[in-house]
C-alpha positions as CSV (number, residue, x, y, z in Angstrom):
1,M,-12.3,16.6,0.3
2,K,-9.4,15.0,2.0
3,L,-7.8,12.1,0.1
4,V,-5.3,9.4,1.5
5,S,-3.0,7.0,0.1
6,Y,-2.6,3.9,2.5
7,Q,-1.7,0.3,2.9
8,K,-4.0,-2.3,4.3
9,D,-3.1,-5.9,5.0
10,G,0.1,-5.4,3.0
11,A,-1.7,-4.0,-0.1
12,A,-1.4,-0.4,-1.3
13,S,-4.6,1.6,-2.0
14,W,-6.1,5.1,-1.8
15,G,-9.3,6.7,-0.9
16,V,-11.3,9.5,0.6
17,V,-11.9,10.4,4.1
18,V,-15.6,10.2,5.1
19,D,-17.2,10.1,8.6
20,G,-14.0,9.6,10.4
21,G,-12.9,6.6,8.3
22,V,-11.6,5.8,4.6
23,A,-13.7,4.8,1.6
24,D,-11.6,2.9,-0.7
25,L,-11.6,4.3,-4.3
26,A,-9.2,2.0,-6.1
27,S,-11.8,-0.8,-6.1
28,R,-14.7,1.6,-7.2
29,L,-12.6,3.5,-9.6
30,P,-10.8,0.6,-11.4
31,D,-9.2,3.0,-14.1
32,C,-7.5,4.8,-11.2
33,P,-5.2,2.4,-9.5
34,N,-3.5,4.9,-7.4
35,M,-3.7,8.6,-6.3
36,R,-1.6,9.8,-9.2
37,S,-3.8,8.3,-11.8
38,F,-7.0,9.7,-10.1
39,I,-5.5,13.3,-10.3
40,A,-4.4,12.9,-13.8
41,G,-8.2,11.7,-14.7
42,G,-9.6,14.8,-13.3
43,G,-10.3,13.8,-9.6
44,A,-14.2,13.0,-9.7
45,V,-15.3,11.0,-6.5
46,P,-18.4,9.0,-6.5
47,E,-21.2,10.3,-4.1
48,G,-22.8,8.7,-1.2
49,L,-19.8,6.9,0.0
50,S,-19.5,5.2,3.5
51,P,-16.1,4.1,5.1
52,D,-14.5,0.8,4.4
53,H,-12.0,1.1,7.1
54,A,-11.2,3.2,10.2
55,L,-8.4,5.5,9.9
56,E,-6.5,3.8,12.7
57,D,-6.7,0.4,11.0
58,V,-4.6,1.6,7.9
59,T,-1.1,2.7,7.5
60,L,-1.2,6.1,5.8
61,L,1.4,6.6,2.9
62,P,2.7,9.8,1.5
63,V,-0.2,11.5,-0.4
64,V,1.2,10.8,-3.8
65,P,3.6,7.9,-3.2
66,N,4.6,7.6,-6.7
67,A,5.1,11.3,-7.7
68,G,7.0,11.9,-10.8
69,K,8.8,14.9,-9.5
70,I,9.3,16.6,-6.2
71,V,10.7,20.1,-6.5
72,C,11.7,21.8,-3.3
73,I,12.3,25.3,-2.6
74,G,14.9,26.7,-0.1
75,L,15.2,29.9,1.9
76,N,11.5,30.9,0.9
77,Y,10.8,32.8,4.3
78,Q,12.9,36.0,4.9
79,A,13.6,35.2,8.5
80,H,14.9,31.6,7.7
81,K,17.0,33.2,4.8
82,E,18.6,35.5,7.2
83,E,19.3,32.7,9.8
84,G,21.2,30.7,6.8
85,V,24.6,30.9,5.7
86,R,24.1,31.4,1.9
87,D,24.5,34.6,0.2
88,P,21.2,36.6,-0.7
89,N,19.8,35.7,-4.0
90,D,16.9,37.1,-5.9
91,K,15.8,33.8,-7.5
92,P,14.4,30.9,-5.8
93,M,16.7,28.2,-4.5
94,L,15.6,24.8,-6.0
95,F,16.6,21.3,-5.5
96,A,15.0,17.9,-6.2
97,R,13.7,15.1,-3.6
98,W,12.8,11.6,-4.6
99,A,9.5,10.0,-3.8
100,E,11.4,6.8,-2.1
101,T,12.8,9.0,0.5
102,L,9.4,10.0,1.9
103,I,7.0,8.4,4.5
104,G,3.5,9.0,5.8
105,H,1.7,10.1,8.8
106,E,2.6,8.2,12.0
107,T,5.4,6.3,10.4
108,P,8.8,6.8,12.2
109,L,11.3,9.5,10.7
110,V,14.7,7.7,10.5
111,I,18.1,9.1,11.7
112,P,20.6,7.5,9.5
113,R,23.2,5.4,11.3
114,I,26.0,7.4,9.7
115,S,24.7,10.8,11.1
116,D,23.2,12.2,14.2
117,K,22.1,15.5,12.6
118,L,18.6,15.0,11.4
119,D,17.0,18.5,11.3
120,F,13.1,19.3,11.0
121,E,11.7,21.5,8.4
122,A,7.8,22.3,8.4
123,E,6.6,23.1,5.1
124,M,3.2,23.2,3.0
125,L,3.2,20.8,0.0
126,A,1.4,21.6,-3.3
127,V,0.4,18.8,-5.6
128,I,-0.1,19.6,-9.2
129,G,-3.4,18.6,-10.9
130,K,-3.2,19.5,-14.5
131,E,-0.4,19.6,-17.1
132,T,1.3,23.0,-16.8
133,G,3.3,22.9,-20.0
134,R,6.2,25.5,-20.1
135,Y,6.0,29.2,-19.1
136,L,2.7,28.9,-17.2
137,P,2.1,32.5,-15.9
138,A,1.5,33.1,-12.1
139,S,-2.0,34.4,-12.8
140,Q,-3.0,30.9,-13.9
141,A,-0.7,28.8,-12.0
142,L,-3.2,27.9,-8.9
143,D,-5.8,26.6,-11.5
144,H,-3.4,24.0,-12.0
145,V,-3.0,22.8,-8.3
146,F,-5.0,19.8,-7.2
147,G,-4.4,20.1,-3.4
148,Y,-2.2,20.8,-0.6
149,S,-0.8,18.6,2.4
150,C,1.8,19.1,5.2
151,M,5.4,18.0,5.0
152,N,8.4,17.5,7.3
153,E,11.2,18.1,4.8
154,G,13.8,16.6,7.1
155,S,17.4,17.2,6.4
156,V,20.6,15.5,7.3
157,R,22.5,18.7,7.7
158,D,26.2,17.3,7.9
159,W,25.5,15.6,4.5
160,Q,23.7,18.6,3.1
161,R,27.0,20.5,3.6
162,H,29.4,18.0,2.3
163,S,29.4,19.9,-1.1
164,S,27.9,23.0,-2.7
165,Q,24.8,20.8,-3.6
166,V,22.3,20.0,-0.8
167,T,21.0,16.8,-2.8
168,A,22.4,14.0,-0.6
169,G,21.3,15.7,2.6
170,K,17.8,16.0,1.5
171,N,17.4,12.5,0.2
172,F,18.1,10.0,2.8
173,V,15.3,7.2,3.0
174,G,12.8,7.9,5.7
175,T,13.9,11.3,6.5
176,G,10.9,13.3,5.0
177,A,7.3,12.9,5.8
178,V,4.1,13.9,4.0
179,G,0.5,13.9,5.1
180,P,-1.7,13.0,6.8
181,W,-3.9,13.7,3.8
182,L,-4.3,15.7,0.7
183,V,-6.7,18.6,0.9
184,T,-8.1,19.6,-2.5
185,A,-7.8,23.2,-3.6
186,D,-11.3,24.0,-3.7
187,E,-11.7,23.1,0.0
188,L,-8.6,24.9,1.2
189,G,-9.1,28.3,-0.4
190,D,-6.1,30.8,-0.4
191,P,-2.9,29.0,0.1
192,Q,-1.2,32.2,1.1
193,A,-3.1,32.7,4.4
194,L,-2.5,29.7,6.5
195,D,-0.7,29.5,9.8
196,L,2.0,26.8,10.0
197,E,3.6,25.4,13.1
198,L,6.2,22.6,14.0
199,T,6.5,21.2,17.5
200,V,9.0,18.7,18.8
201,N,7.7,16.8,22.0
202,G,5.0,19.6,22.3
203,Q,7.4,22.6,22.2
204,T,7.0,25.0,19.4
205,M,10.0,25.4,17.2
206,Q,8.7,26.9,14.0
207,K,5.8,29.1,13.5
208,A,4.7,31.4,10.7
209,N,2.1,32.0,8.1
210,T,2.2,31.2,4.5
211,A,1.6,34.8,3.6
212,D,5.3,35.3,4.6
213,M,6.6,33.3,1.6
214,I,9.0,35.4,-0.6
215,W,7.7,33.5,-3.5
216,P,4.0,32.4,-3.2
217,V,3.0,29.2,-4.7
218,A,1.7,30.7,-8.0
219,E,5.2,32.5,-8.5
220,M,7.0,29.3,-7.8
221,I,5.2,27.4,-10.4
222,E,5.7,30.1,-13.0
223,Y,9.3,29.9,-12.2
224,I,9.6,26.2,-12.2
225,T,8.0,25.9,-15.7
226,N,10.3,28.3,-17.1
227,W,12.6,25.4,-17.4
228,I,10.5,22.0,-16.9
229,P,6.8,21.3,-17.3
230,L,4.8,19.9,-14.3
231,H,2.6,17.0,-14.5
232,P,-0.3,15.6,-12.4
233,G,0.7,14.2,-9.1
234,D,4.0,16.2,-9.2
235,M,4.9,17.9,-5.7
236,I,6.2,21.1,-4.7
237,A,7.6,21.7,-1.2
238,T,7.3,25.4,-0.6
239,G,10.0,26.0,1.9
240,T,10.3,26.1,5.6
241,P,10.2,29.3,8.1
242,A,12.8,30.2,10.6
243,G,13.5,27.9,13.6
244,V,15.3,24.9,12.3
245,G,17.2,23.1,14.7
246,S,20.7,23.7,13.0
247,R,20.3,27.3,13.5
248,R,19.7,27.4,17.2
249,T,22.3,28.1,19.6
250,P,23.1,25.5,20.8
251,P,21.9,23.3,17.7
252,V,18.9,21.0,18.2
253,F,18.8,17.9,16.2
254,L,16.0,15.3,16.4
255,Q,16.7,12.3,18.9
256,P,15.2,8.8,19.2
257,G,11.8,8.9,20.8
258,D,11.1,12.5,19.8
259,V,7.6,13.3,18.5
260,V,7.4,16.0,15.6
261,E,4.0,17.5,14.4
262,V,3.6,19.7,11.6
263,T,0.2,21.6,11.7
264,I,-1.1,23.8,8.9
265,E,-4.4,25.6,9.3
266,R,-7.3,24.0,7.2
267,I,-5.1,21.1,6.3
268,G,-4.4,19.0,9.6
269,T,-1.5,17.8,11.6
270,L,1.2,15.4,10.4
271,R,2.7,13.5,13.2
272,N,5.8,11.3,13.3
273,T,8.0,9.8,16.1
274,V,11.7,9.5,15.6
275,V,13.9,6.4,15.5
276,K,17.6,5.6,14.8
277,E,18.4,3.3,11.9
278,A,19.7,0.0,13.2
């Protein structure tokens, strides 16, 4: 099942992809006005649906626009860790991202007017489906994942390095993209066996398999819940592989007019053009 959050005629809604279109579920499930409430309610979709809108007639939003928490993991692929500048660490590097900084499929990524160093980062996104509580063991963690999506976790590199904390550079408005849809865990299968690729203007810049993660999704959830519980609709950005622009010689940063695509096997392709903030 592929689920989308979207906007149509200025109104936000959500639905399921059927027959190449979108069946609106906000109108059919009045107790679930948005994706987050649907996930929290158990995620049951009516049968026999037909599309209400063509996909090209709606503006896709981040899969969970009002996510309560977005926990991101850095340096989760060994090759990317080796191309970085941080000291080796035997624990996951975690930081937070805010929902208001994210955009959806086919919405432009924004280079802020105070920087020219917007970098690309292909990632798989995991969305929590059930309350985890504290200290959830990895052996049970995947049972608490509702689904997965693609993410371009864009980073404004100069602001990221203004201090020892990366928060500012990871939270400029319009620099992170999520989508195009949320693929439910039962349809996706094993999240640690998926090819992942990012292209800029058709040129491959990052390519890996999620099997290459240092900390698989289940272990990430265990680690995160050691210090904070996760709730339905919370999202985990699972890290980017090697090949980011800032670590190339010479560095490659996104430019206005670029087209960036993140493709993950069995999920789909997230596509965004790039613009410069006015």
